C-alpha distance (Angstrom), angle and dihedral (degrees) to the residues before:
residue distance angle dihedral
M1 . . .
L2 3.77 . .
K3 3.79 118.8 .
R4 3.78 124.1 -127.6
I5 3.84 92.7 -98.3
E6 3.75 92.8 49.6
W7 3.80 90.3 52.4
L8 3.80 89.2 49.8
I9 3.91 88.8 55.2
V10 3.74 89.8 49.7
L11 3.79 93.2 49.4
L12 3.85 91.3 45.9
A13 3.90 89.2 50.5
A14 3.67 91.8 50.4
V15 3.82 96.3 48.5
T16 3.87 89.8 43.9
L17 3.84 91.7 51.9
L18 3.81 90.5 46.7
G19 3.73 91.2 50.1
G20 3.74 92.0 48.2
N21 3.74 92.4 53.0
V22 3.77 90.9 53.0
F23 3.82 90.6 50.6
L24 3.72 90.9 46.1
L25 3.86 91.3 52.5
R26 3.85 88.2 53.5
G27 3.76 89.5 53.2
S28 3.81 97.3 -111.6
W29 3.72 126.8 148.3
G30 3.74 91.0 -141.3
G31 3.86 88.8 72.0
W32 3.82 88.5 69.4
V33 3.75 91.9 52.6
M34 3.78 91.8 51.0
V35 3.76 90.4 47.2
A36 3.87 92.2 51.7
G37 3.77 87.7 46.4
S38 3.85 93.4 55.9
V39 3.74 89.7 48.2
L40 3.79 89.8 53.0
L41 3.82 89.0 52.8
V42 3.64 92.9 50.9
V43 3.69 93.0 50.4
M44 3.85 88.5 49.0
L45 3.79 91.6 54.9
A46 3.84 90.8 46.2
L47 3.81 88.1 56.6
V48 3.72 94.1 46.2
I49 3.79 92.0 51.8
R50 3.93 90.5 44.6
Q51 3.78 88.6 50.7
R52 3.72 94.5 49.0
R53 3.75 92.7 49.1
R54 3.82 91.3 52.2
G55 3.79 89.9 48.8
S56 3.66 92.4 55.6
R57 3.91 95.0 58.5
């Protein structure tokens, strides 16, 4: 089960991705920055989950 901080990261990534799509539809370069930020958040979450699984062995 995901912990509270991990759910916060998921929520932040989703909001950032949604905001990035809005900016991209308006033709702004800031949208690419927001999409890249959301990708980094998802990678960070994957690394946290991976580390926790390794620690439980």
